[in-house]
PyMOL Python script that loads the backbone (N, CA, C, O; Angstrom):
from pymol import cmd

cmd.read_pdbstr("""\
ATOM      1  N   MET A   1     -11.271  49.834-127.624  1.00  0.00           N
ATOM      2  CA  MET A   1     -12.522  50.159-126.726  1.00  0.00           C
ATOM      3  C   MET A   1     -12.479  52.014-126.908  1.00  0.00           C
ATOM      4  O   MET A   1     -11.552  52.739-127.268  1.00  0.00           O
ATOM      5  N   SER A   2     -13.591  52.277-126.580  1.00  0.00           N
ATOM      6  CA  SER A   2     -13.564  53.654-127.331  1.00  0.00           C
ATOM      7  C   SER A   2     -13.062  54.668-125.879  1.00  0.00           C
ATOM      8  O   SER A   2     -12.382  55.674-126.082  1.00  0.00           O
ATOM      9  N   GLY A   3     -13.465  54.284-124.482  1.00  0.00           N
ATOM     10  CA  GLY A   3     -12.983  54.818-123.536  1.00  0.00           C
ATOM     11  C   GLY A   3     -14.060  56.051-123.275  1.00  0.00           C
ATOM     12  O   GLY A   3     -13.830  56.897-122.410  1.00  0.00           O
ATOM     13  N   ASP A   4     -15.094  56.080-123.984  1.00  0.00           N
ATOM     14  CA  ASP A   4     -16.274  57.601-123.845  1.00  0.00           C
ATOM     15  C   ASP A   4     -17.066  57.348-123.140  1.00  0.00           C
ATOM     16  O   ASP A   4     -17.808  58.272-122.804  1.00  0.00           O
ATOM     17  N   GLY A   5     -17.361  55.653-122.429  1.00  0.00           N
ATOM     18  CA  GLY A   5     -18.610  55.384-121.929  1.00  0.00           C
ATOM     19  C   GLY A   5     -19.859  54.940-122.845  1.00  0.00           C
ATOM     20  O   GLY A   5     -21.010  54.748-122.453  1.00  0.00           O
ATOM     21  N   SER A   6     -19.294  54.806-124.331  1.00  0.00           N
ATOM     22  CA  SER A   6     -20.309  54.335-125.235  1.00  0.00           C
ATOM     23  C   SER A   6     -20.404  52.803-125.007  1.00  0.00           C
ATOM     24  O   SER A   6     -19.652  52.235-124.215  1.00  0.00           O
ATOM     25  N   ASN A   7     -21.290  52.196-125.676  1.00  0.00           N
ATOM     26  CA  ASN A   7     -21.512  50.655-125.995  1.00  0.00           C
ATOM     27  C   ASN A   7     -20.745  50.235-127.452  1.00  0.00           C
ATOM     28  O   ASN A   7     -20.948  49.234-128.140  1.00  0.00           O
ATOM     29  N   ASN A   8     -20.002  51.102-127.629  1.00  0.00           N
ATOM     30  CA  ASN A   8     -19.084  50.445-129.122  1.00  0.00           C
ATOM     31  C   ASN A   8     -17.865  50.151-128.745  1.00  0.00           C
ATOM     32  O   ASN A   8     -17.295  50.963-128.015  1.00  0.00           O
ATOM     33  N   LEU A   9     -17.168  48.922-129.150  1.00  0.00           N
ATOM     34  CA  LEU A   9     -15.981  48.743-129.249  1.00  0.00           C
ATOM     35  C   LEU A   9     -15.146  49.034-130.813  1.00  0.00           C
ATOM     36  O   LEU A   9     -15.747  48.910-131.880  1.00  0.00           O
ATOM     37  N   ALA A  10     -13.962  49.357-130.744  1.00  0.00           N
ATOM     38  CA  ALA A  10     -13.152  49.715-132.104  1.00  0.00           C
ATOM     39  C   ALA A  10     -12.702  48.458-132.487  1.00  0.00           C
ATOM     40  O   ALA A  10     -12.294  47.625-131.678  1.00  0.00           O
ATOM     41  N   VAL A  11     -12.767  48.270-133.804  1.00  0.00           N
ATOM     42  CA  VAL A  11     -12.233  46.945-134.330  1.00  0.00           C
ATOM     43  C   VAL A  11     -10.805  46.790-134.032  1.00  0.00           C
ATOM     44  O   VAL A  11     -10.004  47.724-134.073  1.00  0.00           O
ATOM     45  N   GLY A  12     -10.463  45.376-133.683  1.00  0.00           N
ATOM     46  CA  GLY A  12      -9.024  44.963-133.181  1.00  0.00           C
ATOM     47  C   GLY A  12      -9.139  44.180-132.244  1.00  0.00           C
ATOM     48  O   GLY A  12     -10.141  43.805-131.635  1.00  0.00           O
ATOM     49  N   ILE A  13      -7.838  43.875-132.109  1.00  0.00           N
ATOM     50  CA  ILE A  13      -7.672  42.497-131.232  1.00  0.00           C
ATOM     51  C   ILE A  13      -7.136  43.207-129.593  1.00  0.00           C
ATOM     52  O   ILE A  13      -6.486  44.234-129.397  1.00  0.00           O
ATOM     53  N   TYR A  14      -7.590  42.399-128.775  1.00  0.00           N
ATOM     54  CA  TYR A  14      -7.543  43.013-127.432  1.00  0.00           C
ATOM     55  C   TYR A  14      -6.815  41.717-126.456  1.00  0.00           C
ATOM     56  O   TYR A  14      -7.292  40.583-126.410  1.00  0.00           O
ATOM     57  N   GLU A  15      -5.757  42.091-125.816  1.00  0.00           N
ATOM     58  CA  GLU A  15      -5.242  41.365-124.620  1.00  0.00           C
ATOM     59  C   GLU A  15      -5.754  42.410-123.420  1.00  0.00           C
ATOM     60  O   GLU A  15      -5.348  43.557-123.233  1.00  0.00           O
ATOM     61  N   LYS A  16      -6.786  41.663-122.650  1.00  0.00           N
ATOM     62  CA  LYS A  16      -7.275  42.589-121.741  1.00  0.00           C
ATOM     63  C   LYS A  16      -8.088  41.292-120.632  1.00  0.00           C
ATOM     64  O   LYS A  16      -8.565  40.184-120.877  1.00  0.00           O
ATOM     65  N   ILE A  17      -7.936  42.116-119.340  1.00  0.00           N
ATOM     66  CA  ILE A  17      -8.677  41.127-118.553  1.00  0.00           C
ATOM     67  C   ILE A  17     -10.171  41.294-118.593  1.00  0.00           C
ATOM     68  O   ILE A  17     -10.500  42.471-118.737  1.00  0.00           O
ATOM     69  N   LEU A  18     -11.099  40.497-118.512  1.00  0.00           N
ATOM     70  CA  LEU A  18     -12.258  40.215-118.707  1.00  0.00           C
ATOM     71  C   LEU A  18     -12.857  40.736-117.511  1.00  0.00           C
ATOM     72  O   LEU A  18     -13.186  39.944-116.628  1.00  0.00           O
ATOM     73  N   ASP A  19     -13.072  42.182-117.349  1.00  0.00           N
ATOM     74  CA  ASP A  19     -13.489  42.700-115.874  1.00  0.00           C
ATOM     75  C   ASP A  19     -15.325  42.711-116.325  1.00  0.00           C
ATOM     76  O   ASP A  19     -15.954  42.108-117.194  1.00  0.00           O
ATOM     77  N   GLU A  20     -15.664  43.539-115.435  1.00  0.00           N
ATOM     78  CA  GLU A  20     -17.192  43.906-115.480  1.00  0.00           C
ATOM     79  C   GLU A  20     -17.616  44.563-116.594  1.00  0.00           C
ATOM     80  O   GLU A  20     -18.611  44.216-117.230  1.00  0.00           O
ATOM     81  N   GLU A  21     -16.559  45.978-117.013  1.00  0.00           N
ATOM     82  CA  GLU A  21     -17.109  46.747-118.171  1.00  0.00           C
ATOM     83  C   GLU A  21     -16.855  46.201-119.163  1.00  0.00           C
ATOM     84  O   GLU A  21     -17.757  46.209-120.001  1.00  0.00           O
ATOM     85  N   LEU A  22     -15.768  45.610-119.467  1.00  0.00           N
ATOM     86  CA  LEU A  22     -15.550  44.509-120.721  1.00  0.00           C
ATOM     87  C   LEU A  22     -16.784  43.560-120.968  1.00  0.00           C
ATOM     88  O   LEU A  22     -17.263  43.420-122.093  1.00  0.00           O
ATOM     89  N   LYS A  23     -17.202  43.005-120.007  1.00  0.00           N
ATOM     90  CA  LYS A  23     -18.384  41.699-120.131  1.00  0.00           C
ATOM     91  C   LYS A  23     -19.443  42.759-120.332  1.00  0.00           C
ATOM     92  O   LYS A  23     -20.233  42.298-121.156  1.00  0.00           O
ATOM     93  N   GLU A  24     -19.750  43.736-120.029  1.00  0.00           N
ATOM     94  CA  GLU A  24     -20.735  44.925-120.248  1.00  0.00           C
ATOM     95  C   GLU A  24     -21.064  44.969-121.772  1.00  0.00           C
ATOM     96  O   GLU A  24     -22.063  44.593-122.385  1.00  0.00           O
ATOM     97  N   LEU A  25     -19.770  45.616-122.232  1.00  0.00           N
ATOM     98  CA  LEU A  25     -19.480  45.887-123.762  1.00  0.00           C
ATOM     99  C   LEU A  25     -19.657  44.632-124.483  1.00  0.00           C
ATOM    100  O   LEU A  25     -20.415  44.624-125.453  1.00  0.00           O
ATOM    101  N   LEU A  26     -18.943  43.387-124.064  1.00  0.00           N
ATOM    102  CA  LEU A  26     -19.439  42.472-125.002  1.00  0.00           C
ATOM    103  C   LEU A  26     -20.736  42.241-125.187  1.00  0.00           C
ATOM    104  O   LEU A  26     -21.196  42.411-126.316  1.00  0.00           O
ATOM    105  N   ASP A  27     -21.730  41.733-123.931  1.00  0.00           N
ATOM    106  CA  ASP A  27     -22.676  41.701-123.764  1.00  0.00           C
ATOM    107  C   ASP A  27     -23.730  42.560-124.572  1.00  0.00           C
ATOM    108  O   ASP A  27     -24.795  42.049-124.916  1.00  0.00           O
ATOM    109  N   ALA A  28     -23.419  43.869-124.867  1.00  0.00           N
ATOM    110  CA  ALA A  28     -24.253  44.803-125.509  1.00  0.00           C
ATOM    111  C   ALA A  28     -23.845  44.396-126.865  1.00  0.00           C
ATOM    112  O   ALA A  28     -24.851  44.367-127.574  1.00  0.00           O
ATOM    113  N   ASN A  29     -22.874  44.097-127.463  1.00  0.00           N
ATOM    114  CA  ASN A  29     -22.201  43.945-128.751  1.00  0.00           C
ATOM    115  C   ASN A  29     -22.597  42.378-129.322  1.00  0.00           C
ATOM    116  O   ASN A  29     -21.851  41.684-130.012  1.00  0.00           O
ATOM    117  N   SER A  30     -23.666  42.086-128.955  1.00  0.00           N
ATOM    118  CA  SER A  30     -23.576  40.435-129.587  1.00  0.00           C
ATOM    119  C   SER A  30     -23.090  39.723-130.326  1.00  0.00           C
ATOM    120  O   SER A  30     -22.761  38.552-130.132  1.00  0.00           O
ATOM    121  N   ASP A  31     -22.909  40.832-131.985  1.00  0.00           N
ATOM    122  CA  ASP A  31     -22.614  40.259-132.793  1.00  0.00           C
ATOM    123  C   ASP A  31     -20.854  40.001-132.861  1.00  0.00           C
ATOM    124  O   ASP A  31     -20.142  39.555-133.760  1.00  0.00           O
ATOM    125  N   LEU A  32     -20.638  40.352-131.894  1.00  0.00           N
ATOM    126  CA  LEU A  32     -18.936  40.185-131.326  1.00  0.00           C
ATOM    127  C   LEU A  32     -18.581  38.779-130.870  1.00  0.00           C
ATOM    128  O   LEU A  32     -19.183  38.477-129.840  1.00  0.00           O
ATOM    129  N   LYS A  33     -17.673  37.713-131.402  1.00  0.00           N
ATOM    130  CA  LYS A  33     -17.494  36.864-130.827  1.00  0.00           C
ATOM    131  C   LYS A  33     -16.123  36.654-130.151  1.00  0.00           C
ATOM    132  O   LYS A  33     -15.135  36.253-130.765  1.00  0.00           O
ATOM    133  N   PRO A  34     -16.143  36.970-128.774  1.00  0.00           N
ATOM    134  CA  PRO A  34     -14.745  36.928-128.435  1.00  0.00           C
ATOM    135  C   PRO A  34     -14.264  35.422-127.862  1.00  0.00           C
ATOM    136  O   PRO A  34     -14.931  34.563-127.286  1.00  0.00           O
ATOM    137  N   VAL A  35     -12.799  35.438-128.258  1.00  0.00           N
ATOM    138  CA  VAL A  35     -12.092  34.489-127.907  1.00  0.00           C
ATOM    139  C   VAL A  35     -11.355  34.770-126.432  1.00  0.00           C
ATOM    140  O   VAL A  35     -10.502  35.642-126.271  1.00  0.00           O
ATOM    141  N   LEU A  36     -11.714  34.102-125.657  1.00  0.00           N
ATOM    142  CA  LEU A  36     -11.176  34.000-124.338  1.00  0.00           C
ATOM    143  C   LEU A  36     -10.194  32.820-123.992  1.00  0.00           C
ATOM    144  O   LEU A  36     -10.417  31.641-124.266  1.00  0.00           O
ATOM    145  N   ARG A  37      -8.868  33.392-123.232  1.00  0.00           N
ATOM    146  CA  ARG A  37      -8.137  32.248-122.758  1.00  0.00           C
ATOM    147  C   ARG A  37      -7.392  32.604-121.316  1.00  0.00           C
ATOM    148  O   ARG A  37      -7.151  33.730-120.880  1.00  0.00           O
ATOM    149  N   LYS A  38      -7.205  31.792-120.928  1.00  0.00           N
ATOM    150  CA  LYS A  38      -6.490  31.480-119.365  1.00  0.00           C
ATOM    151  C   LYS A  38      -5.191  32.516-119.514  1.00  0.00           C
ATOM    152  O   LYS A  38      -4.386  32.494-120.445  1.00  0.00           O
ATOM    153  N   ILE A  39      -5.180  33.264-118.583  1.00  0.00           N
ATOM    154  CA  ILE A  39      -3.711  33.983-118.549  1.00  0.00           C
ATOM    155  C   ILE A  39      -2.761  32.924-118.070  1.00  0.00           C
ATOM    156  O   ILE A  39      -3.024  32.209-117.104  1.00  0.00           O
ATOM    157  N   ASP A  40      -1.460  32.825-118.884  1.00  0.00           N
ATOM    158  CA  ASP A  40      -0.382  32.305-118.548  1.00  0.00           C
ATOM    159  C   ASP A  40      -0.041  32.578-117.198  1.00  0.00           C
ATOM    160  O   ASP A  40       0.095  33.742-116.823  1.00  0.00           O
ATOM    161  N   ASP A  41       0.164  31.270-116.163  1.00  0.00           N
ATOM    162  CA  ASP A  41       0.899  31.688-114.738  1.00  0.00           C
ATOM    163  C   ASP A  41       2.001  32.845-114.702  1.00  0.00           C
ATOM    164  O   ASP A  41       2.015  33.784-113.906  1.00  0.00           O
ATOM    165  N   GLU A  42       2.920  32.593-115.717  1.00  0.00           N
ATOM    166  CA  GLU A  42       4.124  33.296-115.576  1.00  0.00           C
ATOM    167  C   GLU A  42       3.788  34.780-115.952  1.00  0.00           C
ATOM    168  O   GLU A  42       4.649  35.643-115.782  1.00  0.00           O
ATOM    169  N   LEU A  43       2.436  35.126-116.507  1.00  0.00           N
ATOM    170  CA  LEU A  43       2.242  36.387-117.220  1.00  0.00           C
ATOM    171  C   LEU A  43       1.222  37.094-116.265  1.00  0.00           C
ATOM    172  O   LEU A  43       1.018  38.306-116.330  1.00  0.00           O
ATOM    173  N   ALA A  44       0.598  36.269-115.376  1.00  0.00           N
ATOM    174  CA  ALA A  44      -0.357  36.694-114.637  1.00  0.00           C
ATOM    175  C   ALA A  44      -0.108  37.995-113.591  1.00  0.00           C
ATOM    176  O   ALA A  44      -1.007  38.802-113.358  1.00  0.00           O
ATOM    177  N   PRO A  45       1.094  38.076-113.056  1.00  0.00           N
ATOM    178  CA  PRO A  45       1.196  39.305-111.954  1.00  0.00           C
ATOM    179  C   PRO A  45       1.552  40.033-112.770  1.00  0.00           C
ATOM    180  O   PRO A  45       1.263  41.126-112.282  1.00  0.00           O
ATOM    181  N   HIS A  46       1.992  40.212-113.706  1.00  0.00           N
ATOM    182  CA  HIS A  46       2.264  41.309-115.029  1.00  0.00           C
ATOM    183  C   HIS A  46       0.917  41.968-115.181  1.00  0.00           C
ATOM    184  O   HIS A  46       0.665  43.150-114.947  1.00  0.00           O
ATOM    185  N   MET A  47      -0.072  40.859-115.687  1.00  0.00           N
ATOM    186  CA  MET A  47      -1.271  41.683-116.354  1.00  0.00           C
ATOM    187  C   MET A  47      -2.066  41.753-114.989  1.00  0.00           C
ATOM    188  O   MET A  47      -2.894  42.605-115.313  1.00  0.00           O
ATOM    189  N   TYR A  48      -2.330  41.474-113.857  1.00  0.00           N
ATOM    190  CA  TYR A  48      -2.771  41.985-112.828  1.00  0.00           C
ATOM    191  C   TYR A  48      -2.558  43.086-112.356  1.00  0.00           C
ATOM    192  O   TYR A  48      -3.422  43.824-111.883  1.00  0.00           O
ATOM    193  N   ALA A  49      -0.732  43.444-112.478  1.00  0.00           N
ATOM    194  CA  ALA A  49      -0.362  44.483-111.800  1.00  0.00           C
ATOM    195  C   ALA A  49      -0.869  45.908-112.870  1.00  0.00           C
ATOM    196  O   ALA A  49      -1.224  46.988-112.400  1.00  0.00           O
ATOM    197  N   GLN A  50      -0.792  45.572-114.486  1.00  0.00           N
ATOM    198  CA  GLN A  50      -1.459  46.525-115.213  1.00  0.00           C
ATOM    199  C   GLN A  50      -2.674  46.781-115.013  1.00  0.00           C
ATOM    200  O   GLN A  50      -2.912  47.984-115.119  1.00  0.00           O
ATOM    201  N   PHE A  51      -3.848  45.932-114.681  1.00  0.00           N
ATOM    202  CA  PHE A  51      -5.163  46.014-114.365  1.00  0.00           C
ATOM    203  C   PHE A  51      -5.262  46.984-113.131  1.00  0.00           C
ATOM    204  O   PHE A  51      -6.035  47.942-113.147  1.00  0.00           O
ATOM    205  N   VAL A  52      -4.444  46.698-112.053  1.00  0.00           N
ATOM    206  CA  VAL A  52      -4.690  47.439-110.529  1.00  0.00           C
ATOM    207  C   VAL A  52      -4.144  48.578-110.939  1.00  0.00           C
ATOM    208  O   VAL A  52      -4.943  49.481-110.693  1.00  0.00           O
ATOM    209  N   GLY A  53      -2.933  49.090-111.570  1.00  0.00           N
ATOM    210  CA  GLY A  53      -2.628  50.274-112.011  1.00  0.00           C
ATOM    211  C   GLY A  53      -3.521  51.119-112.835  1.00  0.00           C
ATOM    212  O   GLY A  53      -3.640  52.301-112.515  1.00  0.00           O
ATOM    213  N   LYS A  54      -4.080  50.714-113.727  1.00  0.00           N
ATOM    214  CA  LYS A  54      -4.989  51.642-114.491  1.00  0.00           C
ATOM    215  C   LYS A  54      -6.309  51.682-113.300  1.00  0.00           C
ATOM    216  O   LYS A  54      -6.615  52.856-113.092  1.00  0.00           O
ATOM    217  N   LEU A  55      -6.918  50.975-112.709  1.00  0.00           N
ATOM    218  CA  LEU A  55      -7.789  51.259-112.047  1.00  0.00           C
ATOM    219  C   LEU A  55      -7.311  52.443-110.759  1.00  0.00           C
ATOM    220  O   LEU A  55      -8.112  53.310-110.411  1.00  0.00           O
ATOM    221  N   LEU A  56      -6.131  52.351-110.226  1.00  0.00           N
ATOM    222  CA  LEU A  56      -5.739  53.181-109.484  1.00  0.00           C
ATOM    223  C   LEU A  56      -5.215  54.617-110.316  1.00  0.00           C
ATOM    224  O   LEU A  56      -5.571  55.671-109.789  1.00  0.00           O
ATOM    225  N   VAL A  57      -4.533  54.695-111.363  1.00  0.00           N
ATOM    226  CA  VAL A  57      -4.966  55.959-112.501  1.00  0.00           C
ATOM    227  C   VAL A  57      -6.278  56.481-112.372  1.00  0.00           C
ATOM    228  O   VAL A  57      -6.315  57.648-111.981  1.00  0.00           O
ATOM    229  N   GLN A  58      -7.527  55.847-112.630  1.00  0.00           N
ATOM    230  CA  GLN A  58      -8.607  56.320-112.822  1.00  0.00           C
ATOM    231  C   GLN A  58      -9.246  56.658-111.310  1.00  0.00           C
ATOM    232  O   GLN A  58     -10.216  57.417-111.308  1.00  0.00           O
ATOM    233  N   ALA A  59      -8.894  56.279-110.362  1.00  0.00           N
ATOM    234  CA  ALA A  59      -9.109  56.478-109.016  1.00  0.00           C
ATOM    235  C   ALA A  59      -8.602  57.707-108.636  1.00  0.00           C
ATOM    236  O   ALA A  59      -9.304  58.511-108.023  1.00  0.00           O
ATOM    237  N   LEU A  60      -7.070  58.008-109.039  1.00  0.00           N
ATOM    238  CA  LEU A  60      -6.368  59.223-108.775  1.00  0.00           C
ATOM    239  C   LEU A  60      -6.818  60.379-109.631  1.00  0.00           C
ATOM    240  O   LEU A  60      -6.756  61.481-109.085  1.00  0.00           O
ATOM    241  N   HIS A  61      -7.265  60.335-110.887  1.00  0.00           N
ATOM    242  CA  HIS A  61      -7.987  61.440-111.604  1.00  0.00           C
ATOM    243  C   HIS A  61      -8.962  62.091-111.274  1.00  0.00           C
ATOM    244  O   HIS A  61      -9.179  63.271-111.550  1.00  0.00           O
ATOM    245  N   ILE A  62      -9.904  61.054-110.392  1.00  0.00           N
ATOM    246  CA  ILE A  62     -11.047  61.496-109.942  1.00  0.00           C
ATOM    247  C   ILE A  62     -11.048  61.801-108.188  1.00  0.00           C
ATOM    248  O   ILE A  62     -12.025  62.066-107.487  1.00  0.00           O
ATOM    249  N   THR A  63      -9.779  61.679-107.826  1.00  0.00           N
ATOM    250  CA  THR A  63      -9.739  62.405-106.353  1.00  0.00           C
ATOM    251  C   THR A  63      -9.084  63.569-106.297  1.00  0.00           C
ATOM    252  O   THR A  63      -8.021  63.618-106.915  1.00  0.00           O
ATOM    253  N   LYS A  64      -9.467  64.589-105.675  1.00  0.00           N
ATOM    254  CA  LYS A  64      -8.911  65.724-104.794  1.00  0.00           C
ATOM    255  C   LYS A  64      -7.752  65.717-104.883  1.00  0.00           C
ATOM    256  O   LYS A  64      -7.188  64.769-104.335  1.00  0.00           O
ATOM    257  N   LYS A  65      -6.898  66.740-105.592  1.00  0.00           N
ATOM    258  CA  LYS A  65      -5.306  66.885-105.339  1.00  0.00           C
ATOM    259  C   LYS A  65      -4.732  66.283-104.127  1.00  0.00           C
ATOM    260  O   LYS A  65      -3.908  65.371-104.065  1.00  0.00           O
ATOM    261  N   GLU A  66      -5.383  67.036-103.026  1.00  0.00           N
ATOM    262  CA  GLU A  66      -4.742  66.987-101.590  1.00  0.00           C
ATOM    263  C   GLU A  66      -5.360  65.644-100.871  1.00  0.00           C
ATOM    264  O   GLU A  66      -5.189  65.527 -99.658  1.00  0.00           O
ATOM    265  N   LEU A  67      -5.999  64.737-101.517  1.00  0.00           N
ATOM    266  CA  LEU A  67      -6.115  63.691-101.040  1.00  0.00           C
ATOM    267  C   LEU A  67      -5.600  62.685-101.724  1.00  0.00           C
ATOM    268  O   LEU A  67      -5.952  61.575-101.325  1.00  0.00           O
ATOM    269  N   ARG A  68      -4.715  62.720-102.832  1.00  0.00           N
ATOM    270  CA  ARG A  68      -4.044  61.653-103.688  1.00  0.00           C
ATOM    271  C   ARG A  68      -3.074  60.890-102.898  1.00  0.00           C
ATOM    272  O   ARG A  68      -2.898  59.692-103.117  1.00  0.00           O
ATOM    273  N   VAL A  69      -2.372  61.597-101.895  1.00  0.00           N
ATOM    274  CA  VAL A  69      -1.088  60.803-101.152  1.00  0.00           C
ATOM    275  C   VAL A  69      -2.163  60.147 -99.965  1.00  0.00           C
ATOM    276  O   VAL A  69      -1.628  59.234 -99.337  1.00  0.00           O
ATOM    277  N   THR A  70      -3.317  60.393 -99.626  1.00  0.00           N
ATOM    278  CA  THR A  70      -4.042  59.657 -98.295  1.00  0.00           C
ATOM    279  C   THR A  70      -4.383  58.541 -99.181  1.00  0.00           C
ATOM    280  O   THR A  70      -4.217  57.432 -98.675  1.00  0.00           O
ATOM    281  N   LEU A  71      -4.898  58.577-100.599  1.00  0.00           N
ATOM    282  CA  LEU A  71      -5.536  57.266-101.451  1.00  0.00           C
ATOM    283  C   LEU A  71      -4.629  56.334-101.311  1.00  0.00           C
ATOM    284  O   LEU A  71      -4.951  55.289-100.745  1.00  0.00           O
ATOM    285  N   ILE A  72      -3.172  56.538-101.847  1.00  0.00           N
ATOM    286  CA  ILE A  72      -1.890  55.814-102.127  1.00  0.00           C
ATOM    287  C   ILE A  72      -1.584  55.397-100.480  1.00  0.00           C
ATOM    288  O   ILE A  72      -1.744  54.187-100.322  1.00  0.00           O
ATOM    289  N   ASN A  73      -1.275  55.950 -99.511  1.00  0.00           N
ATOM    290  CA  ASN A  73      -1.007  55.408 -97.966  1.00  0.00           C
ATOM    291  C   ASN A  73      -2.218  54.405 -97.591  1.00  0.00           C
ATOM    292  O   ASN A  73      -1.887  53.398 -96.965  1.00  0.00           O
ATOM    293  N   ARG A  74      -3.492  54.560 -97.884  1.00  0.00           N
ATOM    294  CA  ARG A  74      -4.471  53.849 -97.728  1.00  0.00           C
ATOM    295  C   ARG A  74      -4.585  52.390 -98.473  1.00  0.00           C
ATOM    296  O   ARG A  74      -5.193  51.414 -98.034  1.00  0.00           O
ATOM    297  N   PHE A  75      -3.912  52.469 -99.610  1.00  0.00           N
ATOM    298  CA  PHE A  75      -3.821  51.269-100.335  1.00  0.00           C
ATOM    299  C   PHE A  75      -2.619  50.555 -99.869  1.00  0.00           C
ATOM    300  O   PHE A  75      -2.787  49.383 -99.532  1.00  0.00           O
ATOM    301  N   TYR A  76      -1.562  51.004 -99.800  1.00  0.00           N
ATOM    302  CA  TYR A  76      -0.337  50.739 -99.355  1.00  0.00           C
ATOM    303  C   TYR A  76      -0.423  50.171 -97.759  1.00  0.00           C
ATOM    304  O   TYR A  76       0.294  49.199 -97.521  1.00  0.00           O
ATOM    305  N   TYR A  77      -1.227  50.691 -96.675  1.00  0.00           N
ATOM    306  CA  TYR A  77      -1.480  50.495 -95.658  1.00  0.00           C
ATOM    307  C   TYR A  77      -2.435  48.986 -95.569  1.00  0.00           C
ATOM    308  O   TYR A  77      -2.221  48.109 -94.732  1.00  0.00           O
ATOM    309  N   ARG A  78      -3.365  48.936 -96.484  1.00  0.00           N
ATOM    310  CA  ARG A  78      -4.069  47.762 -96.303  1.00  0.00           C
ATOM    311  C   ARG A  78      -3.261  46.491 -97.092  1.00  0.00           C
ATOM    312  O   ARG A  78      -3.347  45.349 -96.641  1.00  0.00           O
ATOM    313  N   LYS A  79      -2.524  46.772 -98.224  1.00  0.00           N
ATOM    314  CA  LYS A  79      -1.725  45.700 -98.674  1.00  0.00           C
ATOM    315  C   LYS A  79      -0.982  44.968 -97.910  1.00  0.00           C
ATOM    316  O   LYS A  79      -0.860  43.743 -97.936  1.00  0.00           O
ATOM    317  N   TYR A  80      -0.258  46.066 -96.918  1.00  0.00           N
ATOM    318  CA  TYR A  80       0.894  45.330 -96.405  1.00  0.00           C
ATOM    319  C   TYR A  80       0.760  45.095 -95.084  1.00  0.00           C
ATOM    320  O   TYR A  80       1.551  44.373 -94.478  1.00  0.00           O
ATOM    321  N   PHE A  81      -0.512  45.834 -94.379  1.00  0.00           N
ATOM    322  CA  PHE A  81      -0.687  45.383 -93.072  1.00  0.00           C
ATOM    323  C   PHE A  81      -2.101  44.957 -92.760  1.00  0.00           C
ATOM    324  O   PHE A  81      -2.841  45.535 -91.964  1.00  0.00           O
ATOM    325  N   GLY A  82      -2.401  43.882 -93.472  1.00  0.00           N
ATOM    326  CA  GLY A  82      -3.613  43.402 -93.338  1.00  0.00           C
ATOM    327  C   GLY A  82      -4.942  43.678 -93.582  1.00  0.00           C
ATOM    328  O   GLY A  82      -5.873  42.990 -93.162  1.00  0.00           O
ATOM    329  N   GLY A  83      -5.076  44.966 -94.452  1.00  0.00           N
ATOM    330  CA  GLY A  83      -6.313  45.616 -94.062  1.00  0.00           C
ATOM    331  C   GLY A  83      -7.005  44.992 -95.761  1.00  0.00           C
ATOM    332  O   GLY A  83      -8.202  45.206 -95.957  1.00  0.00           O
ATOM    333  N   LEU A  84      -6.399  44.447 -96.587  1.00  0.00           N
ATOM    334  CA  LEU A  84      -6.943  44.017 -97.850  1.00  0.00           C
ATOM    335  C   LEU A  84      -7.362  42.435 -97.361  1.00  0.00           C
ATOM    336  O   LEU A  84      -6.634  41.822 -96.580  1.00  0.00           O
ATOM    337  N   VAL A  85      -8.386  41.954 -97.806  1.00  0.00           N
ATOM    338  CA  VAL A  85      -8.820  40.260 -97.765  1.00  0.00           C
ATOM    339  C   VAL A  85      -8.206  39.868 -99.050  1.00  0.00           C
ATOM    340  O   VAL A  85      -8.336  40.573-100.051  1.00  0.00           O
ATOM    341  N   TRP A  86      -7.350  38.443 -99.048  1.00  0.00           N
ATOM    342  CA  TRP A  86      -6.722  37.957 -99.857  1.00  0.00           C
ATOM    343  C   TRP A  86      -7.609  36.366 -99.537  1.00  0.00           C
ATOM    344  O   TRP A  86      -7.897  35.762 -98.505  1.00  0.00           O
ATOM    345  N   THR A  87      -7.843  36.102-101.059  1.00  0.00           N
ATOM    346  CA  THR A  87      -8.412  34.559-101.046  1.00  0.00           C
ATOM    347  C   THR A  87      -7.917  33.804-101.889  1.00  0.00           C
ATOM    348  O   THR A  87      -8.281  32.629-101.955  1.00  0.00           O
TER     349      THR A  87
END
""", "prot")
cmd.dss("prot")
cmd.show_as("cartoon", "prot")
cmd.util.cbc("prot")
cmd.orient("prot")
């Protein structure tokens, strides 16, 4: 994927969680034929951690420097003290 916000996908093989962004790119490139598979139960924690890690990096890049520790503390607090909803 180009990562520049365009609707083009670079030619290649991807091992990526099908999130809203990827779904939109695939929908915009109807000539592509994705092959989707279920994430192996053993690999799922690692795949999800990578996905959440990338989201966190993006959030930290757009967060003011002085608020980054606050963001991490909020995430930690919600995860470990019941603020996040797990279904």
